[in-house]
N, C-alpha and C positions, 0 to 999 in steps of 0.2 A: 689890376690889383683891386679887389674889393675889400675896402677897409672895414666894413662892419660885417665882418665875419667876427666882429667884436663881440657879438652876443654868443660866441661859441665856447664854453668852459672846457677845461681840460682836467678832468678828475684824474686822468691817467698820466699826465705829464708832470714830472717832478720838477719843482723849481730848485735850482741849485742853492745850496745853503751857504756857499761862499760868495760873498758880494765883493766884486772888484771895484776899484775906484772908477774905471771906465764905465762899468755898468751903472754905478750911481750917477755919474755925469750924464749918461744917456737918459736915465729915468728923470732926473731933475732938471737937466739943461742948466740954464743960468739962474733958475729960481728954485732953490732947494725946498722952500716952504710949499711950493705948488706940488712938488713930487711927494712930499710927506703927506699931503692931504689925501692922495689916492693910493699911495704905496701901502701894500698890505691889506687892502680892502677888497671885499667881494660883494657883488650886487646881483639881484634878480629883477627881471622885467616886471613892471607894473602895467605899463601901456606904451604903445607906439602911436604917436599922432603924426599923420602925414601932412605934407604941405597943403593938401586939399581939405584939411580939417577933419578927415576921417580918422577915427580912433579905433585901434585894434587892441584887445585885451587878451592875454594868453589864458588858456584853460588852467595852466600850471606854470607860474612864473619861475619855478625852480628848474624848468627845462630851458630857460633862456638866462644865462648867467655870464658874468665877467669878473675876473679876478686880476687885480693889478699887483704884481709882485714887487717886492722891495728892491729887486735886482734888475729892474728895467724890462722884465718879461711880463706878458699878459696872456692869460688863458681864457677861453670863452667856450660856451656851449650855446648852440642855436638848435634847439629841439634834438634831433637825432644826429647832429654833427658837432664836432669839436675842433678847436683850432688854437694856435698860439702864434704870438708875434712879439715884437718889442714895442715899448711905449715910452713916451717922454712928454714932459710938459715944460717947454722952454720959457713960457711966460704964464702968468696967472690966467687960469681958465682956458688955456690953449692945450690941445691934445693932439699928439701925432703918433701914428702907428707905423711900424715897418711892414715888410711883406708878411703875409699870413701863410702859415702851413695849416692845412685843414683836411678833414675827412669830407667825403662827398656822397653820403648815403641819401637815398630818396626818402624824404620824411612822409609820414602818413597824411591823409586828407585833413584839412583843418589846421595844419601847422602854419605858424607865422614865419617859418624859415625863409621862403622865397621873398616875402615882403621885406623882411629884415635885411637880407643880403642885398636886395635891389635898392631899397630906399636908404639904407644906412651906409652906403659905400663911401660917403664923404664926410663922416663925422670929424669935426675940427675943433670943437670946443665943449666945455663942460661947466656945470655949476652945481653946487650942493645947496639945496634949500630945504629947510625943515627936515633934515636928515635923509632926503632923497637926492639921488644923482640924476642930473639931466644931461643927456648927450645931444648935441645939436651941431649945426653947421652944414647940414645936408643940402645939396644943390636945389632940391625941390622944396626946401623948407621942412618944417616938422621937427620932432624931437622924440627921444626915448626917455621915459621916466623909469627909474629903477629904485628899489629899496634895498637896504642892507640884507645880505644873505645871512641868516642866522645859522650857526653851526653849533654842533655839540661841543661843549668845552671838555677837554680831556682833563682827567684827574691827574695832578702831578705825580710822577713816579717817585717812589721813596719807600719808606718802610711800610710793609703791609701788616695788618693785624692777623694774627693766627686764630 
């Protein structure tokens, strides 16, 4: 089970709009404030720093994203692949993922896909500093730095002007 297929977004997977108490319990574990910190957030990759101090920066961070649903689901995109799983944060700064469902397309040369999947298989913790999300706990050391993914805000539906 490769846990960091975490960088895999799912633009196509719809997150259920009904949130059950068991899904909330999985997302938050015993620390609801930890869950609320990540729940409903989306991030894009800024850089990957390996345990060997080598830094990789994506040509386009929006091709490497992760979204933490409020219902205990996570979707991710790692370049040309997408995936989904479950997530929870049982204690402050601890992060756990379930089994990942993912696509397995061959990404183009220059992609960080293989490096992310290989080096990110054991992400176990997170922190948020200066508005950036840091994922770490990988066996070889290192971390991912992500920034908030900006999305277009939808105009509320209502009366339209004629």
